[in-house]
N, C-alpha and C positions, 0 to 999 in steps of 0.2 A: 399664232399659227404653230402647229405641232410639226416638228422636223420629221423627216422620213424615218430615221433610225428609231426615234422615240415612238412614233406611230406604229412601227413594226413590233417593237417590244411590247407595247401596250396591247396590240392586237393579239399577239401570241398568248400573253397572260390572260386576256379576256376569254380566249377560246379554251384555255386550260381550265379556267374557273367555270366556264359554262358547261364543261364536261361533267363536273360534279352535279350540276343541276339536271343534266340528262340522266345521270345515275339515279338521282332522287325520283325523277318521274318514272323511270323504269321499275322502281321498287315501291311505288306509291301504294301498292296493295298490301304490303307487308305490315305497316303500322296498324294498330287497332283503329285509330281515327286519323285520316289524312289531313285534317284541317290544321293541326299544329305543325305538321311537316311543311305544308304550303306556306304558313307564316314564316317558318325557319328559312325556307327557300328565298322568300322575299327579302328577309333581313340579310341573308348572306349575299344576295345579289346587290343590295344597296350598299353594304359595307365594302364589297369588292369594287363597285363603281367609284365610290368616294376615294378609296385608296389608290386606284389606278389613274384617276383623272385629277387628283390633287396636284398643286404646283410641284415642279420638279426640284425645288430647293431641298437640300439636305441639312439636317435630318428631317424626317417626316414630322409634321406638327404633333405635339404631345397629345392633343385631344383626339387626333385621328388614330394614333397608336393605342391610346386607351380604349377607343371605340372598338378596335379590332380585338383587343383582349376581352372586352366585355361581351362581344358577340359569341365567344366560345362557350361560356357557361349557359348563355341564353339558348343557343342552339342545342346544347346537350340536354337541357331541361325539356325543351319542346319536342325533340325527337326521341330521346331515350325513354321518356315517360310513356311513349306509345309502342315500345318494343319489349319483347320478352328476353330478359338477359340470359335465359337458358336455352334459347332456340337459335337456329342458324339464320341470322337476319340478312346475310348477304350484303348487297349494296345498300340496304336500308340505313346502314351507318355511314352513308356518304358524307355526312357533315364533318366527320373526323378529318378526312382529306381536305375538305373545304376550309376548315378552321386552320389547318396547318399551311394551306396555301396563303391565307391572309397573314399568318405569322411569318412566312418566308418573305412576303412583300414588306412587312414591317421591319424585318431584319435588314433586307437589302436597302431600305430607305433610311437606315442609320438609327434605328431604335432597338438595339439588342436587348436591353433590360426588359422592355415591354414584351418582346418576342418570347423570351425565356419565361417570363411570368405567365404568358398565355400557354406555353407548353405545360407548365406545372398545373395550371388550372384544368386543362384538358385531361391530363393524367389522373388527377384526383377525381374528376367527374366520371371517368370510365371505371376506375377502381370501385367507387361508391356504387355505381350502377350494377356492376357484375363482380368481377374479381380480377386480380393481377393478370391472369391468363388472357383476359379480354384485351389487354394492351397489345398483344400480338395479333389476335384475331381481327381487331378493328383497325389495324394499321397505325397505331399510335407510335410504335417504335420506328417504323419507316418514316412517319412524318417528322418525328423528333430528329432523325438523322438528316433529313432535308434541311431542317432549320440549322443544324450544326454545320452542314456543308455551306449553307448560305452565309453563316457567320464567318467561317474560314475564308470564303471567297471575298466577303466584304473587307476583312482585314487585309487580304492580299491586294485588293484593288486600292485601298487607302494607301498602302505602302508603295504601290506602283505609281499612284498619283504624286506622292511625296517625292519619289525618286525622279519622276519625270519633271516635276517642278524644280528639283535641285539641278538636274541636267540642263534645264532651260536657263536657270540662273547662271550656271557655269558657262553655257554657250554665249549668253549676253556679255558676261565679264570677259570672255575670250575675244569676242568681237570688239568690245570697248578697248581692250588692251591692244589689239591689232590696229584699230583705228588710231589710237593714241600714238603707237609706234610709227605708223605711216605719217601722221601729222608732224611728229617730231623730225622724222627723216626729211619730209618736205620743207619744214621750217629751217633745218640745218642747211639743206641744199640752197634754199633761197637766200639765207644769210651769207653763205659762202660765195654765192654768185654775186651778191651785192657788194660784199667786201672786196672780192676780186675786181669788180668794176671800179671801185673807189681807189684801191691801193695799187693795182697792177701797173698803171703808168708810172707812178712814182717809184715803185720797186725797180722797174726796168731802168729808170733814170739813175737810181742809186747804183745798180750793177754797172751801168755803162760808165759812170763817173768814178767808179771805184770807191764810193762813199764820200767823195769830195763834193759837198753841197754848199751852196751859198746861203747867206742869211735868209733870203726870201724862200728858198727851197726848204730850209729847215723849219721855217715858220709854217709853210704849207704842209709839211709832214705832221706838225702838231694839229693843224686843222683836220687833216685826214684821220688822225687818231681819234679826235673828238667825233668825227662823222661815223667812224666805225663803232664807237661807244653808243652813239645814237641808235644804230641798228640793233643793238642789244637791249637798250633801255627804253627806246622810243616806240618800238613796235607799231601800233596802229596810228600813232601820231605822224607817221612818215608817208609822204607821197613824193613824187619827183619834184613837184613845185615847192613843197615844204623843204626838202633837202637842199634845193638850189638857194632858196631865200636864207636858210639858216647858214649855209656855207658863205653866202655873200655877207651876212652879218658878222660872221667870225673874221672874215678878211677885212672888215672895217674896224676890227678890234673889240668886238663884243664877245664876252664870255657867255656861251649859251649852254644851258643845261636842259635836257629833255627827259621827262619821266612819264611813262605810261603805267598807271596803277590799275588798269583794267576798266576804267570808266567808260571806254568806248566799245567794249566787247559786245554788249547787248544792243548797241545802236545800229539801226539799219544802214546799209552801205551808202545809200543816197544821202542820208542825214549826216553820216560821218564825213563824206567828201565835201558836203556843204560847209560843215564846221571847219574843216581843214582849209578850204578855200578862203574863209574869213581869217584864219590864222596866217595864211600867206600875206594877206593885206596888212595885218598888224605887224608882222616881223619885217616886212619890206620898208616900213617907215620908222623903225625903231631908232631911238637915240638914247642909248644907255651903255653903261659899262658891263653890266651883267643882265642876262635875260634868263628867266626860269619859265619853262613851258611845261605844264603838268595837266594831266587829265583829272576830272572830278571823280568822286566816288560813284559807285553804282547807283546809289539812291539819291545822288545830288541832282539839282536842277542845272548845274553847270557841266558842260561837256569838256571844255578846256579853259584853263586859266593861264593868263600871261602876265608875269610880273617883271617890270623893268626897274633896275636899281642903278643908282649912280653912287660910286664910292666916294666917301668923304673922310678926311682925316689921315689918309695914308695914300700911297701910290698903288694900292691894289694888291700888294704882296701878301698882306695878312689874310685877305679874303681868299686869295689863291691857295694859301696854305691851310685854309679851314679855320683860321683864327678870326672869325668875324666878330667885331666888337659891338655890332648892332647899330652902328652910326650910319649905315648906308641910307641914302635918300631914295624913296620910291618915286620914280618918274612916270611909271605906267602901271595901271592895274586894269586889266581887261578880262572880262569873262564872256566866253562864248556859250550861250545858253543852249540847252537841249530843245529840239523842236517841240 
C-alpha cells in the first residue's frame, strides 16, 4: 500500500510528466512524420511510469537508471529526425524537457552518475542536430540547471538525514544515561534504606551504651556487618526470607559468603523467587562451618550454587584470614537449576 505523502509526490510528478505529452500532442503537426513522435511519446510515458512506480528503496536500481539514460538518445533520434534544425519548432522539442524530467527523477533517487551522463548525451544530441545555440532555444540549459538543483538538494537531504540520525542516537544515549542515573539513584536509596533498617537499632544501642557492648552484642555487630556486605555483593540473591535464614545461619556460627555474578539478571521474576525459595530451604538446614552461595553464569544451567564446607586441620583461623590450605571438607553441594 502506498502512503499518502508518497502517493501525493508520485501524483504531482506524474502530472508534470504528462504535461510534456500534452505539449507533444499540441505540436504534433510540426514534425514531418508524426509516427516517430508518437513512438517517442509511448517510450517516454513507459520510462516515466517505471521510474515513478519502482520500489522506493534508494538508490534507484541500476537498470532503471540506465534505461532513463538510454531513453534520451532514442527520443532525440525519433523526434529530431522529423524536425528542421533551422526552423522555429516551438513545443515540438518537448522531449528535451521530458528527458530532463527523467534525469531529475534519476538524480533524486540516488543515481547522480547516470543523471549527469544523461545530461551529456542530451547536450551532444542537440549540438549534433543543430548547433550550440540550440541548447538555449530547446531548453537544455534550463533542464541541466534543474538536474544540478536536484543534485544539490539530494546532497542536502542526505546530510539532513545523517544529522537527524546523529541527533536521534544522541537522544537515545541521553535517555540511556538518564535512565542509568535514575537506576543508580534508586539503587543507592534502596541500599541505604536496607542498611539503615539493619544497622539503625544496633547503632542506637551503641550510642545509648556509650560504646560499652557485651560479647554477644559485639558478635551481633559482626553479623550485621556481614549482612551489609551481602546487600552490596548479594544483589538479586536477597529476599527477606533469604536474609532471615542467612542471619540465622551466622548466629549458629556459620561463615556465609554471598556473591551475585549477574546470573539472575535475565531470569524472570517468578523463576528467580522460586529459586530463592529453594535456597531458603537449603540454608535453613545447613550444617557447615562455611557456606558459599553464588549465582551461576549467564549461560549456565545453574541459577544458584550452594557449597557447604567443614574446616579440618585448624580452628578456622587460617580460612578466616584467607590462607585456605585446601583441606576443607565439602559437606554440601547443591545446585538450583534454571527452569
